[in-house]
Residue frames as qw, qx, qy, qz and C-alpha x, y, z in Angstrom:
[[0.000, 0.884, 0.467, 0.000, 0.00, 0.00, 0.00],
 [0.303, -0.789, 0.099, 0.526, 2.81, 2.45, 0.83],
 [0.408, -0.104, 0.599, 0.681, 4.47, 1.78, -2.53],
 [0.194, 0.633, 0.661, 0.353, 1.22, 2.57, -4.34],
 [0.151, -0.932, -0.257, 0.205, 0.80, 5.82, -2.39],
 [0.384, -0.599, 0.325, 0.623, 4.41, 6.84, -3.09],
 [0.360, 0.162, 0.683, 0.614, 4.04, 5.98, -6.77],
 [0.078, 0.795, 0.575, 0.179, 0.77, 7.89, -6.91],
 [0.259, -0.880, -0.057, 0.395, 2.33, 10.86, -5.12],
 [0.409, -0.336, 0.501, 0.684, 5.31, 10.77, -7.50],
 [0.278, 0.453, 0.706, 0.469, 2.89, 10.62, -10.42],
 [0.049, -0.910, -0.407, 0.059, 0.97, 13.63, -9.08],
 [0.332, -0.736, 0.186, 0.559, 4.18, 15.63, -8.65],
 [0.391, -0.045, 0.644, 0.656, 5.26, 14.70, -12.17],
 [0.169, 0.677, 0.651, 0.298, 1.85, 15.73, -13.53],
 [0.177, -0.920, -0.196, 0.289, 2.04, 19.01, -11.63],
 [0.390, -0.507, 0.399, 0.657, 5.52, 19.66, -13.06],
 [0.330, 0.270, 0.705, 0.566, 4.28, 18.93, -16.57],
 [0.029, 0.852, 0.517, 0.082, 1.36, 21.33, -16.06],
 [0.289, -0.835, 0.036, 0.467, 3.69, 24.01, -14.72],
 [0.415, -0.215, 0.560, 0.685, 6.01, 23.51, -17.71],
 [0.243, 0.563, 0.677, 0.407, 3.06, 23.88, -20.08],
 [0.102, -0.936, -0.315, 0.122, 1.96, 27.10, -18.37],
 [0.405, -0.644, 0.272, 0.590, 5.53, 28.40, -18.42],
 [0.376, 0.049, 0.663, 0.646, 5.85, 27.60, -22.13],
 [0.136, 0.754, 0.610, 0.203, 2.44, 29.12, -22.86],
 [0.203, -0.907, -0.102, 0.354, 3.50, 32.36, -21.17],
 [0.396, -0.411, 0.483, 0.664, 6.75, 32.44, -23.13],
 [0.319, 0.351, 0.726, 0.498, 4.82, 31.82, -26.35],
 [0.024, 0.888, 0.458, -0.024, 2.39, 34.67, -25.57],
 [0.289, -0.793, 0.137, 0.518, 5.27, 37.05, -24.91],
 [0.367, -0.214, 0.628, 0.652, 7.06, 36.11, -28.12],
 [0.248, 0.569, 0.715, 0.320, 3.83, 36.24, -30.15],
 [0.065, -0.915, -0.256, 0.305, 3.12, 39.75, -28.84],
 [0.259, -0.640, 0.389, 0.610, 6.52, 40.84, -30.17],
 [0.351, 0.071, 0.782, 0.510, 6.13, 38.92, -33.42],
 [0.213, 0.740, 0.637, 0.040, 2.67, 40.38, -34.13],
 [0.021, -0.958, -0.066, 0.280, 4.18, 43.87, -33.91],
 [0.764, 0.517, -0.050, 0.383, 7.32, 43.00, -35.90],
 [0.271, -0.929, 0.216, -0.127, 9.52, 44.28, -33.07],
 [0.912, -0.241, 0.161, 0.290, 12.18, 41.56, -33.04],
 [0.632, 0.553, 0.041, 0.542, 14.23, 43.56, -35.54],
 [0.087, -0.846, 0.175, -0.497, 14.66, 46.21, -32.83],
 [0.792, -0.575, 0.154, -0.134, 15.64, 43.72, -30.14],
 [0.595, 0.528, -0.516, 0.318, 19.40, 43.59, -30.48],
 [0.719, -0.266, -0.527, 0.368, 21.25, 42.12, -27.50],
 [0.276, 0.087, -0.261, 0.921, 22.62, 45.50, -26.40],
 [0.337, -0.322, -0.133, -0.875, 19.17, 47.06, -26.51],
 [0.743, -0.388, -0.507, -0.202, 17.54, 44.17, -24.64],
 [0.627, -0.186, -0.482, 0.584, 20.16, 44.46, -21.91],
 [0.055, 0.147, -0.132, 0.979, 19.73, 48.22, -21.67],
 [0.533, -0.372, -0.339, -0.680, 15.94, 47.77, -21.62],
 [0.740, -0.339, -0.569, 0.121, 16.25, 45.17, -18.86],
 [0.429, -0.065, -0.379, 0.817, 18.43, 47.53, -16.85],
 [0.190, -0.268, -0.070, -0.942, 15.92, 50.36, -17.30],
 [0.675, -0.407, -0.453, -0.417, 13.07, 48.14, -16.09],
 [0.680, -0.273, -0.524, 0.434, 15.09, 47.09, -13.03],
 [0.210, 0.070, -0.205, 0.953, 15.83, 50.77, -12.37],
 [0.412, -0.374, -0.259, -0.790, 12.12, 51.59, -12.62],
 [0.748, -0.414, -0.518, -0.029, 11.43, 48.90, -10.00],
 [0.557, -0.137, -0.394, 0.718, 14.19, 50.29, -7.79],
 [0.001, -0.311, -0.033, -0.950, 12.82, 53.82, -8.19],
 [0.568, -0.544, -0.446, -0.427, 9.59, 52.75, -6.51],
 [0.769, -0.500, -0.327, 0.228, 11.61, 52.19, -3.32],
 [0.502, 0.339, -0.166, 0.778, 14.20, 54.95, -3.62],
 [0.026, 0.323, -0.307, 0.895, 14.52, 57.14, -0.51],
 [0.665, -0.442, -0.269, -0.539, 11.59, 55.43, 1.21],
 [0.314, -0.421, 0.712, -0.467, 11.54, 54.33, 4.81],
 [0.007, -0.047, -0.999, 0.012, 10.48, 50.81, 5.75],
 [0.290, 0.490, 0.618, -0.542, 7.02, 52.19, 6.56],
 [0.391, 0.600, -0.168, -0.678, 6.76, 54.00, 3.23],
 [0.134, 0.265, -0.887, -0.352, 7.85, 50.86, 1.39],
 [0.201, 0.272, 0.911, -0.234, 4.82, 49.06, 2.82],
 [0.350, 0.656, 0.346, -0.572, 2.66, 51.68, 1.11],
 [0.043, 0.369, -0.626, -0.686, 4.15, 51.27, -2.40],
 [0.749, 0.299, 0.029, -0.591, 1.42, 50.45, -4.91],
 [0.631, -0.165, 0.752, 0.093, 1.69, 46.70, -5.53],
 [0.713, 0.617, 0.332, -0.025, 0.27, 47.06, -9.04],
 [0.256, 0.905, -0.336, -0.055, 3.29, 49.23, -9.93],
 [0.398, -0.514, 0.759, 0.035, 5.65, 46.62, -8.47],
 [0.743, 0.224, 0.630, -0.039, 3.82, 43.89, -10.38],
 [0.593, 0.797, 0.072, -0.083, 4.05, 45.84, -13.65],
 [0.078, 0.830, -0.549, -0.054, 7.79, 46.42, -13.33],
 [0.535, -0.285, 0.795, -0.005, 8.43, 42.78, -12.43],
 [0.753, 0.471, 0.454, -0.074, 6.38, 41.76, -15.48],
 [0.419, 0.878, -0.216, -0.088, 8.47, 44.05, -17.69],
 [0.222, -0.649, 0.727, 0.026, 11.65, 42.49, -16.29],
 [0.687, 0.032, 0.724, -0.056, 10.30, 39.00, -16.96],
 [0.684, 0.694, 0.195, -0.111, 9.39, 39.96, -20.54],
 [0.232, 0.852, -0.465, -0.058, 12.90, 41.25, -21.20],
 [0.429, -0.415, 0.802, -0.024, 14.38, 38.07, -19.70],
 [0.767, 0.330, 0.540, -0.105, 12.14, 36.04, -22.02],
 [0.553, 0.823, -0.098, -0.088, 13.42, 37.98, -25.04],
 [0.044, -0.748, 0.662, 0.004, 17.03, 37.45, -23.96],
 [0.613, -0.154, 0.771, -0.080, 16.47, 33.74, -23.40],
 [0.759, 0.563, 0.303, -0.122, 14.88, 33.47, -26.84],
 [0.345, 0.869, -0.346, -0.078, 17.88, 35.18, -28.40],
 [0.036, -0.599, 0.795, -0.090, 20.36, 32.81, -26.74],
 [0.755, -0.016, -0.588, -0.289, 18.12, 29.72, -26.94],
 [0.089, 0.171, -0.796, 0.574, 18.08, 29.36, -23.15],
 [0.512, -0.514, -0.637, -0.260, 15.21, 27.62, -21.42],
 [0.159, -0.614, 0.296, -0.714, 14.58, 29.98, -18.50],
 [0.840, -0.416, 0.056, -0.343, 12.94, 27.34, -16.31],
 [0.942, 0.058, -0.191, 0.270, 15.82, 24.91, -16.86],
 [0.381, 0.539, -0.315, 0.682, 18.34, 27.68, -16.18],
 [0.429, -0.596, 0.252, -0.630, 16.63, 28.59, -12.90],
 [0.960, -0.243, -0.045, -0.132, 16.35, 24.92, -11.90],
 [0.813, 0.252, -0.266, 0.453, 20.08, 24.40, -12.60],
 [0.119, 0.596, -0.314, 0.729, 21.02, 27.56, -10.68],
 [0.679, -0.538, 0.133, -0.481, 18.93, 26.50, -7.69],
 [0.979, -0.084, -0.134, 0.128, 20.74, 23.15, -7.66],
 [0.571, 0.425, -0.295, 0.638, 24.11, 24.93, -7.78],
 [0.208, -0.618, 0.249, -0.716, 23.07, 27.28, -4.97],
 [0.878, -0.395, -0.040, -0.266, 21.84, 24.34, -2.94],
 [0.895, 0.056, -0.214, 0.387, 25.32, 22.83, -3.15],
 [0.344, 0.487, -0.237, 0.767, 27.09, 26.14, -2.43],
 [0.291, -0.396, 0.321, -0.810, 24.79, 26.99, 0.47],
 [0.474, -0.214, -0.854, 0.008, 23.96, 23.80, 2.38],
 [0.480, -0.721, -0.279, -0.414, 21.27, 24.39, 4.98],
 [0.786, -0.490, -0.251, 0.282, 23.40, 23.21, 7.88],
 [0.560, -0.110, -0.020, 0.821, 26.06, 25.86, 7.10],
 [0.113, 0.258, 0.252, 0.926, 24.04, 28.72, 5.65],
 [0.304, -0.692, -0.625, -0.196, 20.75, 28.81, 7.54],
 [0.360, -0.887, -0.240, 0.162, 20.37, 32.20, 9.17],
 [0.540, -0.433, 0.225, 0.686, 23.71, 33.39, 7.81],
 [0.423, 0.878, 0.068, -0.214, 24.38, 36.19, 5.35],
 [0.371, -0.579, 0.595, 0.417, 27.87, 34.94, 4.52],
 [0.606, 0.546, -0.425, -0.392, 28.90, 34.21, 0.97],
 [0.989, 0.017, -0.118, -0.089, 29.46, 30.53, 0.14],
 [0.689, 0.399, -0.415, 0.440, 33.26, 30.86, 0.30],
 [0.066, -0.512, 0.480, -0.710, 33.02, 32.25, 3.86],
 [0.800, -0.357, -0.175, -0.449, 30.71, 29.59, 5.32],
 [0.863, -0.061, -0.431, 0.258, 33.52, 27.40, 6.68],
 [0.296, 0.393, -0.384, 0.781, 35.04, 30.28, 8.62]]
């Protein structure tokens, strides 16, 4: 009985991952189609995508510039959401240009970080990975 439950649980997790991958791919496709429908790819040179990404990050930062912790709590979440969406869109364009699967890249980076920052050494610490043994 336990084997069946574990197999079923593993199956459910696998199905959930497949569904998440489909949603992730659908979002990427919508973003790229938006650009394609407007014939904007010709303007999306690497340099310009990187500058655009930087500008969007700066616009997100500007929402918090010179604000106290209390004032930060009052920042309009729709503005934060819009800037994060812009950042994500630019990342999607960059990934398309370099043929990088963003989900796979993030998964791989999380695995690397998990190795660099093991819980038993890094929990509650702000030290960089090369300082954790000290």
